C-alpha positions, 0 to 999 in steps of 0.5 A, spaced: 388 523 763 381 526 761 379 528 753 374 528 749 372 526 742 367 523 737 365 516 737 363 511 732 363 504 729 370 502 727 373 497 723 377 491 726 384 494 729 391 493 726 397 491 729 403 495 728 406 489 723 400 490 719 395 485 718 388 485 721 386 483 727 379 483 731 379 487 738 377 480 741 377 473 741 370 469 738 370 466 745 370 472 749 365 476 744 359 475 747 362 478 754 366 484 751 360 486 746 354 485 749 347 486 745 351 485 738 355 492 739 360 493 734 367 495 736 368 502 737 373 508 735 374 514 739 376 520 734 379 525 739 378 533 737 385 534 738 389 533 732 395 531 735 392 525 738 391 518 734 384 515 734 383 510 740 380 503 741 374 503 746 374 498 751 368 495 750 367 491 757 360 492 760 363 495 766 366 500 762 361 502 757 356 507 759 349 504 758 347 511 754 353 510 749 351 502 749 344 504 747 346 509 742 351 504 739 346 499 737 342 503 733 343 502 725 350 498 727 353 504 731 350 510 726 346 512 733 353 515 735 355 519 729 356 526 731 356 525 738 361 528 743 363 524 748 368 524 754 373 519 755 380 517 759 386 514 756 387 507 760 392 504 756 397 505 751 402 499 750 408 498 746 405 493 742 399 497 740 400 503 735 393 506 738 391 507 745 386 504 749 380 508 752 374 508 756 368 512 755 366 516 761 359 520 758 356 522 752 356 530 752 351 531 746 351 532 739 357 536 736 356 543 734 351 545 739 353 550 744 351 546 750 355 540 748 361 544 746 361 547 753 360 541 756 366 538 752 370 544 754 368 543 762 370 535 761 377 537 757 379 541 762 377 538 768 372 543 771 368 542 777 361 544 777 357 548 782 353 541 783 359 537 784 361 540 791 362 534 796 357 533 802 363 534 807 364 541 804 357 543 804 357 541 811 362 547 813 357 552 811 355 557 816 347 556 818 343 562 815 336 563 817 331 560 811 329 565 806 321 565 808 323 567 815 325 574 812 331 574 816 338 575 814 345 573 816 348 577 821 355 579 823 357 575 830 358 579 836 365 577 837 367 579 830 364 586 831 368 587 837 375 585 834 374 588 827 374 596 825 367 598 823 367 602 817 359 602 816 359 609 817 364 610 811 361 611 804 363 605 801 361 602 794 363 597 789 364 598 781 363 591 777 361 588 770 354 589 770 353 581 770 357 580 776 354 577 782 360 575 786 362 582 789 369 581 792 372 588 792 369 595 794 372 602 795 371 609 799 375 615 798 375 622 803 378 628 802 380 631 809 380 639 810 388 639 810 388 636 803 390 629 805 386 623 801 384 617 805 382 611 800 380 604 802 380 598 799 375 593 802 376 585 800 371 580 802 374 576 808 373 569 805 378 566 810 373 567 815 368 562 812 373 557 810 377 554 816 384 552 814 384 544 813 377 544 813 373 540 807 371 546 804 378 549 804 380 542 801 375 543 796 376 550 794 384 549 794 382 543 789 378 548 784 383 553 785 379 558 781 372 560 778 371 559 771 367 564 767 364 561 761 360 565 756 353 563 759 355 561 766 360 561 772 363 554 775 364 557 782 370 556 786 366 556 792 358 554 794 353 560 792 351 561 799 358 564 800 360 567 793 353 570 792 351 572 799 355 572 805 362 574 802 359 578 796 359 585 798 352 587 796 349 594 798 345 595 804 348 589 808 353 588 813 359 584 810 366 582 813 372 584 810 380 585 809 381 592 808 387 596 806 387 604 808 392 609 805 393 616 807 396 619 801 396 626 797 391 627 792 395 624 786 396 618 790 402 618 793 402 614 799 404 617 806 401 611 811 398 605 810 393 600 815 391 593 814 386 590 818 379 586 818 373 590 818 366 591 817 362 595 811 355 596 809 356 598 802 351 603 799 351 602 792 353 596 787 355 600 780 357 597 774 363 600 769 358 603 764 355 608 769 361 609 773 364 611 766 358 616 765 360 619 771 367 620 770 365 623 763 360 628 766 365 631 771 370 632 765 365 636 762 363 640 768 357 637 771 357 633 777 355 626 775 349 626 779 344 625 774 347 619 771 347 616 777 340 617 778 338 615 771 341 608 773 338 607 779 331 609 777 332 603 772 329 597 775 332 592 770 339 595 770 345 593 774 345 598 779 343 597 786 343 601 792 342 601 799 337 605 803 338 612 803 337 613 811 341 620 811 347 616 815 354 618 814 355 611 810 348 611 806 347 612 799 348 619 797 348 620 789 352 627 790 357 624 795 358 617 791 359 621 784 364 625 788 368 619 791 368 617 783 372 623 782 377 623 787 378 616 786 379 617 778 384 623 779 388 619 784 388 613 779 390 617 773 396 620 776 398 613 779 397 610 772 402 615 769 407 614 774 407 606 774 408 607 766 413 612 767 417 607 772 417 601 767 410 598 767 408 596 760 400 594 758 399 589 753 391 588 752 389 582 750 382 583 747 376 579 749 369 578 746 363 580 749 356 577 746 349 579 746 345 573 748 338 571 745 334 570 752 329 565 748 334 561 745 341 562 749 344 563 742 349 569 741 345 574 736 351 579 737 358 580 738 364 585 739 370 586 742 370 588 750 372 595 750 376 597 756 374 604 759 377 609 764 372 606 769 375 599 768 382 602 769 380 606 775 378 600 779 384 596 776 389 601 779 387 601 786 387 593 786 394 593 783 396 598 789 393 593 794 396 587 791 403 590 791 402 593 798 400 586 801 405 583 797 410 587 800 407 586 807 407 579 807 414 578 804 417 582 809 413 578 815 414 571 812 420 571 807 421 564 806 413 562 807 409 567 803 405 566 796 407 571 791 406 572 783 412 573 779 412 575 771 419 573 768 422 577 763 420 575 756 423 570 751 429 573 748 428 569 742 421 571 740 423 578 743 428 578 737 423 577 732 419 583 734 425 587 733 426 584 727 419 585 724 419 592 727 426 594 723 423 590 716 416 594 717 420 601 719 417 601 725 421 604 731 420 599 737 425 599 743 424 592 746 430 593 751 426 594 757 418 594 759 419 601 759 422 602 753 417 597 750 411 601 753 413 608 750 415 606 743 408 602 743 405 609 745 408 613 740 406 608 735 399 608 737 399 616 735 403 615 729 399 609 726 393 605 729 394 599 724 401 598 726 400 599 733 395 593 733 400 589 729 406 591 734 402 590 740 399 583 738 407 581 736 409 584 743 404 579 747 408 573 743 414 573 747 411 574 754 411 568 759 405 566 763 405 570 770 405 564 776 404 563 783 410 561 787 413 560 794 418 565 796 422 560 800 423 556 793 425 562 789 431 567 789 429 574 791 431 577 785 426 573 781 420 575 785 419 581 781 413 582 776 415 584 769 409 587 766 407 591 772 414 593 774 413 591 781 419 588 785 413 585 789 406 583 787 401 578 789 393 576 789 389 579 795 383 582 791 379 576 789 378 571 794 371 569 792 374 566 785 381 565 787 384 560 792 391 564 792 388 570 795 385 566 801 392 564 802 394 571 802 389 573 807 391 568 812 398 570 811 396 577 812 392 575 818 398 572 821 403 578 820 398 582 823 397 577 829 405 577 830 405 584 830 407 587 823 404 594 822 403 598 815 408 603 813 407 610 817 404 607 823 407 607 830 412 602 830 419 603 827 421 598 821 427 594 822 433 595 819 433 593 811 425 592 812 420 596 809 415 594 815 415 594 822 418 588 825 415 583 830 419 582 836 421 575 835 421 569 831 417 565 836 411 570 835 411 570 827 412 562 827 406 562 832 401 566 828 403 562 822 401 556 826 394 559 828 392 561 821 394 555 818 400 557 813 403 551 810 410 550 810 414 552 804 414 545 800 407 544 801 406 552 799 410 551 793 405 545 791 399 549 792 402 554 788 404 549 782 397 546 783 393 553 782 398 555 776 395 549 773 388 550 774 388 557 772 391 555 766 386 550 765 380 555 767 383 560 762 383 555 756 376 553 758 374 560 758 377 562 751 374 556 748 367 558 751 368 565 747 371 562 741 365 557 741 360 562 742 363 567 736 363 561 732 356 560 733 355 567 731 359 567 725 355 560 723 349 564 723 351 571 721 357 571 717 361 578 718 365 582 713 370 585 717 377 589 716 383 586 718 390 588 719 395 583 716 401 581 721 405 576 717 404 574 709 406 567 706 405 563 700 400 558 704 396 563 708 396 570 711 396 572 719 391 577 720 389 581 726 381 583 726 380 589 731 372 588 731 373 581 735 380 582 738 383 576 735 387 573 729 385 569 723 389 565 718 387 566 711 388 560 707 392 562 700 395 555 698 390 551 694 386 557 692 382 556 685 383 561 679 390 564 682 397 564 683 400 566 689 408 568 689 412 570 695 417 575 696 422 573 701 426 578 706 433 579 706 437 575 711 437 567 713 431 568 718 427 574 715 420 573 714 417 574 707 416 581 705 410 580 701 405 576 697 402 577 690 396 574 688 395 574 680 390 571 675 391 564 673 385 561 670 383 558 664 376 560 665 373 566 661 366 569 660 365 564 654 366 558 660 361 562 664 356 563 659 356 556 658 355 554 665 349 559 666 346 557 659 339 554 660 338 553 653 338 546 650 343 548 645 349 546 650 349 539 652 349 537 659 356 534 659 359 541 657 355 545 662 357 540 667 364 541 665 363 549 665 360 549 672 366 545 675 371 550 671 367 556 673 366 555 680 368 561 684 368 566 678 361 566 677 360 572 682 362 579 684 368 576 688 373 571 687 372 564 690 366 565 694 360 561 694 353 563 693 351 564 701 358 568 702 356 573 696 349 573 699 352 575 706 357 580 703 351 583 699 347 583 706 352 587 709 353 592 704 345 593 704 346 594 711 352 599 712 353 602 705 360 600 704 365 594 706 369 596 712 375 595 707 375 595 700 375 588 696 382 588 693 383 588 685 388 582 682 393 582 681 394 584 688 400 585 692 399 584 700 404 586 705 404 586 713 400 592 716 396 593 710 388 593 711 384 587 707 377 586 707 375 579 710 368 575 710 368 571 717 364 565 718 365 558 722 364 551 721 363 545 726 366 539 724 364 532 727 372 530 728 374 537 730 373 543 734 369 549 732 373 554 727 373 561 724 373 561 717 376 567 713 375 569 706 379 574 703 375 579 699 378 579 692 374 582 686 372 577 680 376 580 674 370 576 670 364 579 673 360 584 669 354 587 671 347 584 668 
């Protein structure tokens, strides 16, 4: 397996019985250690792994690392981050053997830490596409010709034409792979018609082709702070498949006839062609929603965004056609979509869904250095929820459709019920804190969290964080490998769910598109269409099994065992991508806090003699505040009642021999105090010479800079003795450190007033 760590010159290795031994005999020394390179050790950044013996043979030691190793007896490797693979760990050695793969750069630099995350999670970059995969891409006119790719005549004849329908996309401002778009129309009889249009990626990726195998291997795009590691070549994900405005694109579409509040009357599935009139971002869509709530049309907000040439909003030509850019019509579409989405969301939660948002951090990046100069929790707005609701409806509809057609051969996504033991801990915590949490069902959990949000935002933040801990990972699966009663999705309260709406960045969606194509080929139709549904089924049934099997073969649907293997691989790759994405955000947050330490308000989740767990809403993250070993104070813990009860509180009290006289000695610059006395006093008063307890001069300066800029701290610094309980607010100073033999980490100082401080 792969890994990462710090390389450096090492001592002779020791065998399990004690005694020193050199890593190679003298006879083979010249061969194993060319150019007098000293033996090397690898120190993994994962603290769970031991240090490793590096294979020094010339065939396995990269030249770039060998060159660094000869500098000053191996000092050239100090602080260098490398990737490596474990090659041997026999029973006769305490330490594993590894082979170095490449040097990633100096530890502590963002590009190096990013490269380490990519290597650690085996993420493939855009330049790693094979020649065979790239050879599968369609021919397109060269850019200098001024021509663009056009829809083939055969596809135009076989697809439904949506180009006269006004379609628009709503995405993050930086999005370049636009794989979903929407349209809405209110008929004179009050029927709302809504279409969800998804990029038809499967058209460009024949099943079993080299490009299909490459996409399956990658399984997902990985979104880092500063770049994307795509699942597909850029020609597809940013051009031919991306639903960019003003150009015709191929889609797989779902269209519903429904009431104005989103109750479905009928549904249609099929392949289509669209010509989006606008690429909107969540920000401008939100401004339109707010304008319409205030009685305005939202047109001014759209025009302001369109007239900003450096902004994210782009539109197609305003040629007067029925599907062309028209700000008044687009604003009306947003209003129709949002009205129905709000009603659908309300019914979904009434039906048992639970929402447990896990906050993400967004960054402001310095364009010159690439370093973060601002960080904040990403805010989920109503415009985000609008798009989410329609994507959920499409995913649910498609899941039901393909599961009916291929009950043993469909790829769905399930979310198992929470871990019972951890859910019990949530209930115990709520009882101890006097909080009413009903964890008996997803609906009960959602309703109790919403009631708590109205009563106490701090208690809600902590309870929601606690509620995420028992949740299991959602996962892909093949319906033929799992009992039907376990197909459901706990958090969404849906009995069928899949991923259909993001095929540019998720391989399971490509498989689902093929399943949908096969089901339509076999003769299945959506609810409310002409053909009657077979007994016990939600959709019309194809005439015979032979048609179903033939369609599956035509569109390359794998057999159940292979489909389950694909699902397992996609689950593993999705988790690796998430680890990489989370690590990227963490590294950038650490870089920001290292350069600009921040005072923040935190809400205590749990207490203990050794550390506090504190949730920081400003960054949507939890930090540990070390209490064990703090100078000048003692920390006592009040235990809860019962064998498994968590501690109720901790009390921080003064416990130091330092006093104002010792401080005077430490700061006395006259000759009347001996150097030895002053040195001892300096040591004894470290951490009590400033306004805050156990803070350094740099930390004092960071706190003062915050006060100068904001007037007051985000929460008061505590006076000691201080008793701290869960769900209380505390003030923290967040910083970060990048250590040579560990991953970057956020540091947190609890701000306590220094009882010895006096104003000069």
